[in-house]
C-alpha positions in Angstrom: -0.1 0.1 0.0 2.7 2.3 0.8 4.5 2.3 -2.6 1.1 3.0 -4.3 0.4 6.1 -2.1 4.1 7.2 -2.5 3.7 7.0 -6.4 0.6 9.1 -6.3 2.1 11.8 -3.9 5.3 12.1 -6.1 3.1 12.4 -9.1 1.2 15.3 -7.5 4.7 17.1 -6.7 5.2 16.2 -3.1 8.4 15.4 -1.3 8.1 12.0 0.2 10.0 10.4 3.2 9.4 6.7 3.7 10.2 5.2 7.1 10.1 1.2 6.8 11.7 -1.5 8.9 10.8 -4.0 5.9 9.1 -6.4 8.3 6.7 -7.3 5.6 7.7 -5.0 2.8 10.4 -5.2 0.3 13.0 -2.7 -1.1 12.1 -4.1 -4.5 9.0 -1.9 -4.1 11.0 1.3 -4.0 9.5 4.2 -5.9 12.1 6.4 -7.7 12.1 9.9 -6.3 11.1 9.1 -2.7 13.6 9.2 0.3 13.9 5.9 2.0 15.0 5.6 5.6 15.4 2.1 7.2 14.3 1.8 10.8 11.5 1.1 13.3 8.7 3.5 13.9 9.8 3.6 17.5 12.9 5.6 16.3 11.0 8.1 14.2 12.1 11.0 16.0 15.8 10.3 15.4 15.3 9.1 11.9 13.1 11.8 10.7 14.3 15.2 12.0 12.2 17.1 9.5 8.7 18.5 10.3 6.3 17.1 7.6 3.1 18.5 6.6 1.3 15.1 6.8 2.1 11.8 8.5 0.5 8.8 6.8 0.9 6.2 9.4 0.5 2.9 7.6 3.5 1.1 9.2 1.9 -1.5 11.5 1.4 -5.2 11.9 -1.5 -6.1 9.5 -2.7 -9.6 9.7 -5.6 -10.5 11.9 -5.5 -14.3 12.4 -1.6 -14.5 12.2 -1.5 -12.0 15.1 -2.9 -14.6 17.4 0.4 -16.5 17.0 2.8 -13.4 17.2 1.4 -11.2 20.1 4.8 -10.0 21.0 5.5 -8.7 17.6 2.1 -7.1 17.4 2.9 -5.2 20.4 6.2 -4.0 19.3 4.9 -2.7 16.1 1.4 -1.6 16.9 1.8 -0.3 20.4 5.4 0.7 21.0 6.0 1.8 17.5 2.7 3.7 17.0 3.1 5.4 20.5 6.3 6.8 19.2 4.7 8.1 15.9 2.0 9.7 18.1 4.7 11.4 20.2 6.3 12.7 17.1 3.0 14.0 15.8 2.5 15.9 19.1 5.8 17.6 18.9 5.7 18.4 15.2 1.9 19.4 15.3 1.4 18.4 11.8 -1.5 16.5 10.4 -1.7 12.7 11.1 -3.8 10.4 8.9 -4.0 7.0 10.8 -4.8 3.8 9.1 -7.3 2.2 11.6 -8.7 -1.3 11.2 -12.2 -2.1 10.2 -11.8 -5.2 12.5 -13.1 -3.2 15.4 -16.6 -3.0 13.7 -16.7 -6.8 12.9 -19.7 -8.7 14.1 -21.2 -5.6 15.8 -17.8 -5.0 17.7 -17.7 -8.4 19.2 -14.3 -9.1 17.4 -12.5 -6.3 18.8 -10.7 -8.3 21.5 -10.4 -11.6 19.5 -7.0 -11.0 18.3 -3.9 -9.0 19.2 -4.1 -7.1 15.9 -7.7 -6.0 16.3 -7.4 -4.9 20.0 -4.2 -2.9 19.4 -5.6 -1.2 16.3 -8.8 -0.3 18.2 -6.8 1.1 21.1 -4.8 3.2 18.7 -7.6 4.8 17.1 -9.1 5.8 20.5 -5.6 7.3 21.6 -5.3 9.3 18.3 -8.8 10.7 18.7 -8.3 11.5 22.3 -5.1 13.3 21.9 -6.3 15.1 18.8 -9.4 16.5 20.4 -7.7 17.3 23.6 -4.6 19.2 22.1 -6.4 20.4 19.1 -4.1 18.7 16.6 -5.2 18.0 13.1 -5.9 14.3 12.4 -8.1 11.9 10.3 -8.6 8.2 10.9 -9.3 5.9 8.0 -10.5 2.4 7.9 -9.6 0.0 5.1 -11.5 -3.0 3.9 -9.7 -6.0 2.5 -7.4 -4.3 0.0 -6.5 -6.1 -3.2 -4.6 -5.1 -6.4 -1.1 -5.0 -7.9 1.7 -5.6 -5.5 -0.1 -7.8 -3.0 1.8 -10.0 -0.7 1.6 -13.9 -0.4 2.7 -16.2 2.3 2.3 -15.7 6.0 1.4 -12.1 5.7 -0.4 -12.4 2.4 -3.8 -11.2 1.4 -6.8 -13.4 0.5 -6.8 -12.4 -3.1 -3.2 -12.9 -3.8 -3.1 -16.1 -2.0 -6.1 -17.4 -4.3 -4.2 -16.2 -7.3 -1.1 -18.1 -6.3 -2.8 -21.3 -5.6 -4.8 -21.0 -8.9 -1.5 -20.4 -10.8 0.1 -23.5 -9.2 -2.7 -25.8 -9.7 -3.2 -26.1 -5.9 -6.9 -26.1 -4.5 -8.0 -22.8 -3.1 -8.1 -23.1 0.7 -11.1 -21.5 2.4 -11.4 -21.2 6.2 -14.5 -22.6 7.5 -17.4 -21.8 7.5 -16.8 -19.8 4.1 -19.8 -17.7 4.6 -17.7 -15.0 6.5 -18.2 -11.8 4.3 -15.5 -9.2 3.2 -15.7 -5.8 1.4 -12.9 -6.0 -1.1 -11.4 -2.7 -2.1 -9.0 -2.0 -5.0 -5.7 -0.4 -4.0 -6.2 2.5 -6.4 -9.5 3.3 -4.6 -7.7 3.3 -1.2 -5.1 5.7 -2.5 -7.8 7.8 -3.9 -9.3 8.0 -0.4 -6.1 8.6 1.5 -5.4 11.6 -0.8 -8.7 13.1 -0.2 -8.7 12.3 3.5 -5.1 13.9 3.8 -6.3 17.0 2.0 -9.8 17.5 3.5 -10.5 14.9 6.3 -10.9 15.8 9.8 -11.6 13.4 12.7 -12.7 9.9 12.8 -14.7 7.4 10.8 -13.4 7.6 7.2 -14.4 4.1 6.0 -12.7 3.2 2.8 -14.4 0.1 1.4 -16.6 -1.3 -1.4 -20.2 -1.2 -0.3 -20.7 -4.9 -1.8 -19.7 -7.6 0.5 -18.9 -11.1 -0.6 -18.7 -14.5 1.3 -15.2 -15.8 1.0 -16.4 -19.0 -0.7 -17.9 -16.9 -3.5 -14.7 -15.2 -4.0 -12.9 -18.5 -4.4 -15.4 -19.8 -6.8 -14.9 -17.0 -9.1 -11.5 -18.5 -10.0 -13.4 -21.7 -11.3 -11.2 -24.2 -9.7 -11.3 -26.7 -6.7 -12.0 -25.3 -3.2 -10.6 -27.0 0.0 -12.3 -26.2 3.3 -9.9 -25.6 6.3 -10.6 -25.5 10.0 -11.9 -22.4 11.6 -9.4 -20.0 13.1 -9.3 -17.8 16.1 -9.9 -14.2 15.3 -11.9 -14.9 12.1 -14.9 -12.5 12.1 -18.0 -13.2 10.1 -18.9 -9.7 8.9 -17.5 -6.3 8.9 -19.8 -3.2 9.2 -18.9 -0.6 6.6 -19.7 3.1 7.2 -18.2 5.4 4.5 -20.5 8.2 4.9 -17.7 10.7 5.6 -15.8 9.5 2.8 -18.6 9.8 0.3 -19.1 13.4 1.6 -15.5 14.0 0.4 -16.4 12.9 -3.0 -14.9 9.5 -2.7 -16.3 6.0 -3.9 -15.0 2.6 -4.8 -14.8 2.2 -8.7 -13.1 -1.0 -9.3 -14.9 -4.2 -8.5 -13.2 -7.3 -7.3 -15.4 -9.5 -9.7 -13.9 -7.7 -12.7 -10.3 -8.0 -11.4 -10.6 -11.7 -10.7 -12.3 -12.5 -14.1 -9.6 -10.4 -15.9 -6.9 -12.4 -14.0 -8.4 -15.7 -14.8 -8.9 -14.7 -18.5 -5.2 -13.8 -19.0 -3.5 -16.5 -16.7 -4.1 -20.2 -17.4 -4.5 -22.3 -14.3 -1.6 -24.6 -13.3 -1.8 -28.3 -13.9 -4.0 -29.6 -11.0 -2.1 -31.0 -8.1 -3.1 -33.9 -5.8 -4.5 -32.8 -2.5 -1.5 -34.6 -0.9 1.0 -33.7 1.8 4.4 -35.4 2.8 5.0 -35.4 6.5 8.0 -36.4 8.4 7.5 -37.3 12.1 9.9 -39.2 14.5 6.8 -40.9 16.0 3.1 -41.2 15.3 0.2 -42.9 16.5 0.1 -44.7 18.9 3.2 -43.0 20.3 2.2 -39.4 20.4 2.8 -36.1 22.1 1.1 -32.7 21.6 2.8 -32.3 18.3 1.7 -35.7 16.9 -1.7 -35.3 18.4 -2.3 -31.9 16.7 -1.2 -33.5 13.3 -3.9 -36.3 13.8 -6.4 -33.4 14.5 -5.4 -31.6 11.4 -5.7 -34.7 9.3 -9.1 -35.5 10.7 -10.3 -31.9 9.9 -9.1 -32.2 6.3 -10.6 -35.4 5.0 -10.2 -34.4 1.4 -6.3 -34.3 1.7 -4.2 -37.3 1.7 -1.2 -37.3 4.1 1.8 -39.5 3.6 3.5 -39.8 7.0 7.1 -41.1 7.1 7.9 -42.2 10.7 9.6 -44.9 12.8 8.2 -48.1 14.1 9.8 -47.1 17.4 8.0 -50.0 19.4 6.1 -53.2 18.9 2.9 -51.5 19.2 4.0 -48.8 16.8 5.2 -51.3 14.2 2.0 -53.3 14.2 -0.4 -50.1 14.4 -2.8 -49.3 11.8 -3.6 -45.8 10.8 -6.1 -44.1 13.0 -7.4 -42.1 10.1 -8.5 -43.1 6.5 -6.7 -40.2 4.8 -3.3 -40.9 6.9 -1.1 -43.2 5.0 1.7 -44.3 7.5 5.0 -45.5 6.2 7.0 -46.9 9.1 10.7 -47.7 9.1 12.8 -49.6 11.6 12.3 -52.8 13.6 10.2 -51.6 16.4 12.8 -50.1 18.8 13.3 -46.5 20.2 16.8 -46.8 18.3 14.8 -46.6 15.0 15.1 -42.8 15.2 18.7 -43.0 14.5 18.0 -44.8 11.2 15.1 -42.4 10.2 17.3 -39.8 8.4 18.5 -42.5 6.0 15.8 -45.0 5.8 13.0 -42.2 6.0 14.7 -40.3 3.2 14.8 -43.5 1.1 11.0 -43.9 1.7 10.2 -40.3 1.0 12.2 -40.3 -2.3 10.2 -43.4 -3.4 6.9 -41.6 -2.6 8.0 -38.4 -4.3 8.5 -40.4 -7.5 4.8 -41.5 -7.2 3.3 -38.1 -6.2 4.0 -34.5 -6.9 4.4 -32.7 -3.5 4.5 -28.9 -3.4 6.6 -29.2 -0.2 7.4 -31.6 2.7 6.7 -30.8 6.3 8.7 -32.0 9.3 7.2 -32.0 12.8 9.9 -30.4 15.0 13.7 -30.0 14.1 14.4 -33.8 14.9 15.7 -36.8 13.2 12.6 -36.6 11.0 13.7 -33.2 9.9 17.1 -34.7 8.7 15.1 -37.0 6.3 13.5 -33.8 5.1 16.8 -32.1 4.6 18.2 -35.1 2.6 15.0 -35.1 0.4 15.3 -31.5 -0.2 18.9 -31.7 -1.3 18.2 -34.8 -3.5 15.0 -33.9 -5.2 14.7 -30.1 -4.5 11.6 -30.5 -2.3 11.1 -27.5 -0.3 11.1 -28.1 3.5 8.8 -26.6 6.2 9.5 -27.2 9.9 7.1 -26.6 12.8 8.9 -26.6 16.1 5.9 -27.2 18.2 6.8 -27.4 22.0 10.4 -28.1 21.3 12.8 -26.8 23.9 15.8 -25.2 22.2 17.2 -23.6 25.4 19.1 -26.9 26.6 21.0 -28.4 24.0 24.5 -30.2 24.1 27.0 -28.6 21.7 26.7 -31.5 19.1 22.8 -31.2 19.2 23.0 -27.5 18.8 25.3 -27.7 15.8 23.2 -30.4 14.2 20.1 -28.3 14.8 21.8 -25.3 13.4 22.4 -27.1 10.1 18.8 -28.3 9.9 17.3 -24.9 10.6 19.7 -23.1 8.3 18.9 -25.4 5.4 15.1 -25.6 5.9 13.1 -23.2 3.8 10.5 -22.2 6.4 10.7 -22.6 10.2 7.7 -21.7 12.5 8.0 -21.5 16.2 5.3 -21.7 18.7 5.9 -18.1 19.9 8.1 -15.2 19.3 10.6 -16.3 22.0 11.0 -19.8 20.3 11.5 -18.3 16.9 14.3 -15.8 18.3 16.0 -18.9 19.7 15.7 -20.7 16.5 17.0 -17.7 14.5 20.0 -17.4 16.7 20.7 -21.1 16.3 20.1 -21.0 12.7 22.4 -18.1 12.3 20.0 -16.4 9.9 17.7 -13.4 10.6 14.7 -14.6 8.6 13.4 -18.1 9.5 11.2 -18.2 6.3 11.9 -17.8 2.6 9.6 -18.3 -0.3 9.1 -22.1 -1.2 7.6 -20.8 -4.7 4.9 -22.9 -5.8 3.7 -24.1 -2.3 3.9 -20.8 -0.3 0.1 -20.2 -0.1 -0.9 -23.7 0.4 1.9 -24.5 2.9 0.7 -21.3 5.0 -2.7 -22.4 5.1 -1.9 -26.0 6.2 0.7 -24.7 8.9 -1.9 -22.3 10.2 -4.5 -25.0 10.7 -1.9 -27.1 12.5 -0.9 -24.4 14.7 -4.4 -23.8 16.0 -4.8 -27.5 16.8 -1.3 -27.5 18.4 -2.3 -24.6 20.8 -5.3 -26.6 21.7 -3.3 -29.6 22.7 -0.8 -27.6 24.7 -3.6 -26.0 26.6 -5.0 -29.4 27.4 -1.6 -30.6 28.6 -1.2 -27.7 30.7 -4.4 -27.9 32.3 -3.9 -31.7 33.0 -0.6 -30.9 34.7 -2.3 -28.2 36.8 -5.0 -30.6 37.9 -2.4 -33.1 38.8 -0.2 -30.6 40.8 -3.3 -29.4 42.8 -4.3 -32.9 43.5 -0.8 -33.8 44.7 -0.8 -30.6 46.9 
């Protein structure tokens, strides 16, 4: 969004300074003629000594459901960062145009506290309004409604429309979070920029909604692409509706002119769909049913919630019970290696790799997924190197703080070589990044980005539930013993 606004402002003859920490953005989106300064918004006073005419504050964490998994990051960007921007505004006494969030209006206001993103954005709009009114500072608060158009992101912080586009191009099914009837008002980026310019010039106060009047169920948007749709489990923070009030924006002469249906139809007309892929996922896990912990139980929950997807699970026999165990689910195809002893895990990197390579010859996998950075992940690394299959690792409840030197060295190699690594929380991800000797734990896996993110997100929700169950059971046990 920032690059589109910058381009318009430059076209109109303004000097533009952009402050960006590139948390979700890219330097590839730089616009010639703008002045770019890299840094966190909490350091705005140091990085921007000038007194601007208008501050357009768009630089916050901007994904609702993902924010449930990253509350510390949301606090850093949306609370600490924005508080510094507000202080900068108070000192400079220029106009502030703040990008609020329409999530606070979702389901009649009921979704305001359902995610860190929604709650911090709502709190920020109230702070801006309170300070602006009390100190007689010029300000305007806008609310965006599901922006789409050129330059959208995919992956973890991707938009709905761009994720659908990428899945369509790769031949993957379009993943829709249940129930699918949740409605959104999709608004083209050029319409949003039109609104921001008008509000910057003429807007005063709160409640400048910038959204298309027509709302669409997500399932209907997916069907416009004319391809397979795969329903995913429900997610925390997912609202059913957003109330749109664009009265004040209309009064400035603004309206949404670019319908999302036309945008999608034109995209489908120009771009042929990729060859249809199997709804099939390759998973590496050191153990599996009946030998399970929270990570494996969450995997079973994920498989059960996705009956239309086939899962090939490469794991160890590990015990006599495990060696003879049948799959607990019809869409879980378990491929065990070893003789039925705990020492099977030491053979998994080699035997598991061989089994996975044979499976890969039969099926076209977009990516491989390893539960935790363990012996199973080593098999995934070998497959990645031999067959160029991207590897996703979820760390689950893995403790990275107490490792012997050789385990730390091995883990460093695994985490460095993996394409995407996801921790259970920000602290675990920071530990993983230090061990991996890389600042970014995730890089694009190309064809599988959007689909991998949808699967990983579903799994993380079930994992949180399993860890909560385990925590409550331990609490009950400790209370009983006391």
